C-alpha positions as CSV (number, residue, x, y, z in Angstrom):
1,M,51.1,-22.7,-0.1
2,A,50.4,-22.8,-3.9
3,F,47.3,-24.5,-5.3
4,R,46.3,-25.3,-8.8
5,L,43.2,-23.3,-9.0
6,E,41.1,-25.8,-10.9
7,T,37.4,-26.2,-9.9
8,A,38.1,-29.3,-7.8
9,D,40.9,-27.5,-5.8
10,F,39.0,-24.3,-5.4
11,G,37.0,-25.5,-2.4
12,T,40.2,-26.4,-0.6
13,F,41.8,-23.1,-1.5
14,Y,38.6,-21.3,-0.1
15,E,38.7,-23.2,3.2
16,R,42.4,-22.6,3.8
17,T,42.4,-18.9,2.9
18,Y,39.0,-17.6,3.9
19,D,39.9,-16.4,7.5
20,V,43.0,-14.5,6.3
21,A,41.1,-13.0,3.4
22,Y,38.3,-11.9,5.6
23,R,40.7,-10.3,8.2
24,T,42.4,-8.5,5.4
25,A,39.1,-7.1,4.1
26,L,38.0,-6.2,7.6
27,G,41.3,-4.4,8.2
28,I,40.7,-2.2,5.1
29,V,36.9,-1.6,5.2
30,R,36.6,-1.7,9.1
31,D,33.0,-3.0,9.0
32,P,32.3,-6.7,9.6
33,A,29.3,-7.0,7.3
34,L,31.0,-5.2,4.5
35,A,34.2,-7.2,5.0
36,A,32.1,-10.4,4.6
37,D,30.6,-9.1,1.4
38,V,34.0,-8.0,0.1
39,T,35.5,-11.4,0.9
40,Q,32.7,-13.2,-0.9
41,D,33.0,-10.9,-3.9
42,A,36.7,-11.6,-3.9
43,Y,36.2,-15.3,-4.0
44,V,33.6,-15.0,-6.7
45,A,36.1,-12.9,-8.8
46,A,38.9,-15.4,-8.0
47,Y,36.7,-18.3,-9.1
48,R,35.7,-16.6,-12.3
49,H,39.3,-15.7,-13.1
50,R,41.0,-18.9,-11.7
51,A,42.2,-19.8,-15.2
52,D,44.1,-16.5,-15.3
53,F,46.2,-17.5,-12.3
54,R,49.7,-18.0,-13.8
55,G,51.4,-19.3,-10.7
56,D,54.2,-16.7,-11.0
57,A,53.3,-15.5,-7.5
58,P,51.9,-17.5,-4.5
59,S,48.2,-18.1,-4.7
60,A,47.7,-16.2,-1.4
61,A,49.3,-13.1,-2.9
62,W,47.1,-13.4,-6.0
63,L,44.0,-13.7,-3.7
64,H,45.2,-10.7,-1.5
65,R,45.4,-8.6,-4.6
66,I,41.8,-9.5,-5.4
67,V,40.6,-8.9,-1.8
68,V,42.4,-5.5,-1.6
69,N,40.9,-4.4,-5.0
70,E,37.4,-5.5,-3.9
71,A,37.8,-3.7,-0.5
72,L,39.0,-0.5,-2.1
73,A,36.1,-0.7,-4.6
74,A,33.7,-1.3,-1.8
75,L,35.0,1.8,0.0
76,R,34.5,3.9,-3.1
77,R,30.9,2.7,-3.2
78,H,30.1,3.0,0.5
79,R,31.1,5.5,3.1
80,P,33.0,3.5,5.7
81,T,31.5,3.3,9.2
82,T,34.1,3.7,12.0
83,L,33.6,0.9,14.5
84,V,34.7,1.7,18.0
85,S,34.0,-0.8,20.8
86,D,32.2,0.4,23.9
87,I,34.3,0.9,27.0
88,S,33.0,-0.8,30.0
89,P,32.8,1.4,33.1
90,S,34.0,-1.5,35.3
91,L,37.5,-1.7,33.7
92,A,40.5,-1.7,36.0
93,P,43.0,1.3,35.4
94,D,45.4,-0.9,33.5
95,D,42.6,-2.3,31.4
96,A,41.3,1.2,30.7
97,T,44.8,2.3,29.5
98,A,45.1,-0.6,27.2
99,T,41.6,-0.2,25.9
100,V,42.1,3.5,25.2
101,A,45.3,2.8,23.4
102,R,43.5,0.1,21.3
103,L,40.7,2.5,20.5
104,V,43.1,5.3,19.6
105,L,45.0,2.9,17.3
106,I,41.7,1.8,15.6
107,Q,40.6,5.4,15.1
108,A,44.1,6.3,13.7
109,L,43.9,3.3,11.3
110,D,40.4,4.3,10.3
111,A,41.6,7.8,9.5
112,L,44.3,6.5,7.1
113,P,43.5,6.6,3.4
114,A,42.3,3.1,2.4
115,R,45.4,2.3,0.2
116,H,47.7,3.3,3.1
117,R,45.7,1.1,5.5
118,A,45.9,-1.8,3.0
119,A,49.7,-1.3,2.8
120,V,50.0,-1.4,6.6
121,I,47.8,-4.5,6.8
122,L,49.8,-6.3,4.1
123,R,53.2,-5.4,5.6
124,Y,52.6,-5.7,9.3
125,Y,49.8,-8.3,9.4
126,H,50.8,-10.5,6.5
127,D,54.5,-9.7,6.5
128,Y,54.7,-9.1,2.7
129,D,57.8,-7.4,1.4
130,Y,57.6,-4.0,-0.5
131,A,57.7,-5.7,-3.9
132,S,54.8,-8.0,-3.1
133,I,52.8,-5.1,-1.7
134,A,53.5,-3.1,-4.8
135,H,52.3,-5.9,-6.9
136,I,49.1,-6.4,-4.9
137,L,48.3,-2.6,-4.9
138,G,49.4,-2.1,-8.5
139,T,52.1,0.5,-7.6
140,T,55.8,0.7,-7.2
141,S,58.0,-0.4,-4.2
142,T,59.0,3.2,-3.8
143,N,55.4,4.3,-3.5
144,V,54.7,1.5,-1.0
145,G,57.6,2.8,1.1
146,A,56.2,6.3,1.0
147,M,52.7,5.1,1.9
148,L,54.0,3.1,4.8
149,S,56.2,5.9,6.1
150,R,53.3,8.4,6.0
151,A,50.9,5.9,7.6
152,L,53.4,5.0,10.4
153,D,54.0,8.7,11.1
154,R,50.3,9.3,11.5
155,L,49.9,6.2,13.7
156,Q,52.9,7.1,15.9
157,S,51.6,10.6,16.3
158,A,48.2,9.2,17.4
159,M,49.9,6.9,19.9
160,E,52.0,9.6,21.7
161,P,51.7,9.3,25.5
162,D,50.3,12.8,26.0
163,R,47.6,12.1,23.4
164,L,46.7,8.8,25.1
165,R,46.6,10.4,28.5
166,S,44.2,13.1,27.2
167,Q,42.0,10.4,25.6
168,K,42.0,8.4,28.8
169,D,40.9,11.5,30.7
170,L,38.0,12.0,28.3
171,V,37.0,8.4,28.8
172,S,37.2,8.7,32.6
173,E,34.9,11.8,32.5
174,D,32.4,9.9,30.4
175,V,32.4,6.9,32.8
């Protein structure tokens, strides 16, 4: 949905896009407090530069570019903290398998370079095409394809059944 980003419309733009912007920031920086700061910084930057919005791309893509840039800048300033949820010892076996798979995926995402993680989030969470991701990340579509290919290879490797079984065994020993 495109908005004119005038002062009167900016509040509506903020309300309609905040949750998605925050989740994008969280996916990249992996820390809720830092993601909240990044999101606020992105909206401050968007507000300051609202007159620069040309309307040649959807306002959401313009905002995502700002959020991604703010998130990458925040990661350069701060060492990211990997957030891993605690595993409850009372989980049923099926729940434990799903939880281990989720934790392994989170760890694998955390291990990706920040720009690769941003590309994965933009492609598979926001469903942007390669050209849009390239515009948001300030790179080429070919480079986006390469980043996504490398990222997916690493994620797939982390999610291999033997690896998940060994991680589940480690969790079972700890519980």
